[in-house]
N, C-alpha and C positions, 0 to 999 in steps of 0.2 A: 447583120444577120437577123433574120425574121424568126420569131418564136411562135409556135402554135399554142395559143392560149386555150384552145378548145380542150386539149388534154388536161390542163390544169383546172379548167372549169368543171370538167367531168369528175376529176379527183376531189375537188371541193364538194361537189354535190354528194359524192359517195361518203365523204367524211361527215357531212351534215346529217345524212341519213343513217350514220353509224353502220355502214355496210362497205368498209374498205376491202380491197382485194390484195393489197401489197403490205399494209401495216396492220398493227393490232387494233381490234375494235376498242372503242372508247378512248382512242388517242386524242390528245389535245389538238385543237385546230390551230395551226400556225403555218407560216410560210414553208418551213422545212418539211413538215409532215405532208403538206399539199404537194410539194416537190417530189417527195419519196412515193406518195400514192400515185402520182402521175408517171412514175417510172423514171424520174430524173434524179440527179444528184442533189444532196442537201445544199441549200444556198443558191440554187439555180433561179429562184425568184428574187430579183433585185429591184429595189425601189428606183434605181437610177435608169432602169429601162421603162420608157413611157408606155410600152405595150402592156406592162403589168400593173399600171396604176389602178385600173378598175378592179382587177383581180385582187390586189392587195387590200383595197377598200372592202371588198366582199369577204375576204379572209378575216379582216379585223372585226367586221360586223358579226360574222359567224362565231368568232372567238368570244366576243362579249355575250352573245346569246347563250353559248355553251356554258360560260361561267355563271350566268344568271340561273340557268337550269340546274347546274351542279350545286349552287348555294341553296336553291329551293329544296332539292332532294336531300341535301345534308341536314337542313332544318327539319324536314319531315322525318328523317331517320332518327334524329336526336329526340324528337317528340315520342316516337315509338319506343326508343330505348328507355326514356323516362317512364313511360307507361308500363313497360315490362318490369322495371325496377319497383315501381309502386305496387303492382300486383304481387311480385315476389315477396316484398316486405309484408304485405297484408296476409299472404298465405302463411308466412313464417310466424306472424303474430297469432293467427288463428290456431296453428299447430301448437304453439306454446300455451295458449289458453286451454286447448283440449288436454294436453299433458298435465297441466296444473289441475284441471278438474278431475282427471282420473286419479291423480295422487290424493287430492282432497277427499274423493269418494272412498278410496281405500282406507284412509285414516278414520273417516267417519264410521265406516263399517267395522273397523277394528275397535274403535271406542264403543260402538253399539254392542259388539260381542262381549267386550269386557264388562259393560254395565249390565247386560241381560244374561250373561253366562252362556250365550249360544255360540255356534260356530261362525266363522267368517265365510261368507259366500264369495266365490270368485267373481270378478267383474264381468266375465263373459257369460255367466249363468251357472246353473247347476251342473254337476258332473254328468248326470243323466242326459240333460239337454245337450251338453257338449258332445257326448258319445253318439247321440242320435244324429247330430249334424256333422260327424266326422272330425271333430276338433279334438286335439289332445289337451288334457287338463294342464294348463299353464299355471305357474305360481303367480301370485299377485306381485305387483311391483314393490321393490324394497323401499323402505321409508327413508 
């Protein structure tokens, strides 16, 4: 029985280009997926058939190339995830510093008012300034 290797070659080319028409995009390149993409049953590519020897070699080569690309993409993705985590931690540290400085400023203003006998001014500015800018007079943070 003669097998038409052209259908399999076309299927392999579509899988390499990641443009399959019968199976899901991004599918692993192997004998079974090439068979299915060619419109045949799983397991129709057999190493015992001499007519498939060149095709099987091409499939193995494409599989190795796909694995190398996947490993490279995984490495790049991990680098990006690490970078996102670094910047998230830096942002959180910056926010913590800001909050700490606001609390410290409040305590200094409270101490200044106690020593001078004057009023504590809100951190956002004077009530008149807040009213002009459409802000509601918020109370200062608690100690």
